[in-house]
C-alpha positions in Angstrom: 5.3 -2.5 2.7 6.3 0.2 0.3 5.0 3.7 1.0 2.0 2.4 3.0 1.5 3.5 6.6 -1.4 1.9 8.5 -2.7 2.8 11.9 -5.8 1.9 13.9 -7.7 4.8 15.5 -11.1 4.6 17.1 -11.6 1.1 15.6 -10.9 2.4 12.1 -8.0 1.5 9.8 -6.3 4.6 8.5 -4.1 4.0 5.4 -1.7 6.8 4.4 0.1 6.9 1.1 2.5 9.6 -0.2 1.0 10.3 -3.6 4.2 11.9 -4.8 6.3 8.7 -4.3 7.4 6.8 -7.4 8.7 3.3 -7.0 9.5 0.5 -9.4 8.3 0.3 -13.0 6.2 -2.8 -13.8 7.7 -5.6 -15.8 5.5 -4.6 -18.8 6.7 -1.0 -18.4 3.2 0.3 -18.6 2.8 1.4 -14.9 4.9 2.8 -12.0 4.2 1.6 -8.4 3.3 4.3 -6.0 2.5 2.1 -3.0 2.2 -1.6 -2.2 1.8 -4.0 0.6 3.9 -6.4 -1.5 1.3 -9.1 -1.0 -1.2 -9.7 1.7 0.2 -8.5 5.1 -1.1 -8.6 8.6 -2.0 -5.2 9.9 -0.7 -4.6 13.4 -3.2 -3.4 16.0 -6.3 -4.7 14.2 -8.6 -7.2 15.9 -8.9 -10.7 14.6 -5.6 -10.5 12.6 -6.8 -8.5 9.6 -4.8 -8.8 6.4 -4.4 -6.1 3.7 -3.5 -6.4 0.1 -3.0 -3.1 -1.6 -1.4 -1.9 -4.9 -1.5 1.8 -6.0 0.0 2.7 -9.4 0.1 5.3 -12.1 0.7 5.1 -15.9 4.3 5.2 -16.9 4.7 8.3 -19.0 
């Protein structure tokens, strides 16, 4: 995962993303990745083997 922190607290999944982070530019050049699970990933500590797929991005200016 890139810039994604997950934790389970009181049976709730808490996802933390640093909004100031800037990662790779998309192949089209239109967006910049802020956070990604880089595909569907199992979330440790969740019941029943939950998976998460997340992408957060901003326009490339």
